[in-house]
MARMARTOR-646845 format. One record per residue (C-alpha): y, x, z; residue number from 1; residue in three letters; chain. Coordinates in nm, 2 decimals, padded with zeros to 4 digits, always signed. Layout:
BEGIN
+--------+--------+--------+------+------+------+
:      Y :      X :      Z : nuvo : seti : tise :
+--------+--------+--------+------+------+------+
:      Y :      X :      Z :  NUM :  ALA :    A :
...
+--------+--------+--------+------+------+------+
***
This chain:
BEGIN
+--------+--------+--------+------+------+------+
:      Y :      X :      Z : nuvo : seti : tise :
+--------+--------+--------+------+------+------+
: +00.18 : +00.99 : -01.64 :    1 :  MET :    A :
: +00.09 : +00.83 : -01.30 :    2 :  SER :    A :
: +00.34 : +00.73 : -01.05 :    3 :  ARG :    A :
: +00.26 : +00.76 : -00.68 :    4 :  ILE :    A :
: +00.43 : +00.55 : -00.42 :    5 :  VAL :    A :
: +00.42 : +00.69 : -00.08 :    6 :  VAL :    A :
: +00.49 : +00.48 : +00.21 :    7 :  VAL :    A :
: +00.53 : +00.67 : +00.55 :    8 :  ASN :    A :
: +00.63 : +00.40 : +00.77 :    9 :  ASP :    A :
: +00.46 : +00.07 : +00.66 :   10 :  PRO :    A :
: +00.58 : -00.12 : +00.96 :   11 :  LYS :    A :
: +00.93 : -00.09 : +00.82 :   12 :  ALA :    A :
: +00.86 : -00.29 : +00.49 :   13 :  ILE :    A :
: +00.88 : -00.66 : +00.55 :   14 :  GLU :    A :
: +00.63 : -00.91 : +00.40 :   15 :  ALA :    A :
: +00.84 : -00.99 : +00.08 :   16 :  ASP :    A :
: +00.85 : -00.61 : +00.02 :   17 :  GLY :    A :
: +00.47 : -00.59 : +00.04 :   18 :  TRP :    A :
: +00.45 : -00.89 : -00.19 :   19 :  ALA :    A :
: +00.66 : -00.74 : -00.46 :   20 :  LEU :    A :
: +00.49 : -00.40 : -00.43 :   21 :  LEU :    A :
: +00.15 : -00.55 : -00.45 :   22 :  SER :    A :
: +00.26 : -00.77 : -00.75 :   23 :  ARG :    A :
: +00.40 : -00.46 : -00.94 :   24 :  MET :    A :
: +00.08 : -00.27 : -00.88 :   25 :  ILE :    A :
: -00.15 : -00.57 : -00.97 :   26 :  ALA :    A :
: +00.05 : -00.72 : -01.26 :   27 :  ASP :    A :
: +00.20 : -00.44 : -01.43 :   28 :  PHE :    A :
: -00.12 : -00.18 : -01.52 :   29 :  PRO :    A :
: +00.13 : -00.01 : -01.77 :   30 :  GLY :    A :
: +00.31 : +00.12 : -01.46 :   31 :  LEU :    A :
: +00.01 : +00.31 : -01.37 :   32 :  ASN :    A :
: +00.11 : +00.32 : -01.01 :   33 :  MET :    A :
: -00.09 : +00.44 : -00.71 :   34 :  GLN :    A :
: -00.02 : +00.37 : -00.34 :   35 :  LEU :    A :
: -00.04 : +00.61 : -00.06 :   36 :  VAL :    A :
: +00.00 : +00.47 : +00.30 :   37 :  LEU :    A :
: +00.06 : +00.72 : +00.59 :   38 :  LEU :    A :
: -00.08 : +00.55 : +00.90 :   39 :  LEU :    A :
: -00.05 : +00.69 : +01.25 :   40 :  ASP :    A :
: -00.30 : +00.42 : +01.39 :   41 :  ARG :    A :
: -00.56 : +00.20 : +01.23 :   42 :  ILE :    A :
: -00.59 : -00.16 : +01.38 :   43 :  HIS :    A :
: -00.95 : -00.24 : +01.50 :   44 :  ARG :    A :
: -01.00 : -00.51 : +01.22 :   45 :  GLN :    A :
: -00.90 : -00.27 : +00.94 :   46 :  TRP :    A :
: -01.10 : +00.01 : +01.09 :   47 :  ARG :    A :
: -01.40 : -00.20 : +01.04 :   48 :  LYS :    A :
: -01.32 : -00.26 : +00.68 :   49 :  ARG :    A :
: -01.25 : +00.08 : +00.57 :   50 :  TRP :    A :
: -01.47 : +00.29 : +00.81 :   51 :  ILE :    A :
: -01.83 : +00.15 : +00.76 :   52 :  ALA :    A :
+--------+--------+--------+------+------+------+
***
């Protein structure tokens, strides 16, 4: 069974929260977590990476 984590307001999560979330996803593959981010705008730097 897969777990989906939906973040609808990424700006509300502080740096330590992102660090914890990224460690959970990377270090515990048995959790089988997937992350969905809902963004209203994409920063120009991210847009270049994601939309090529």
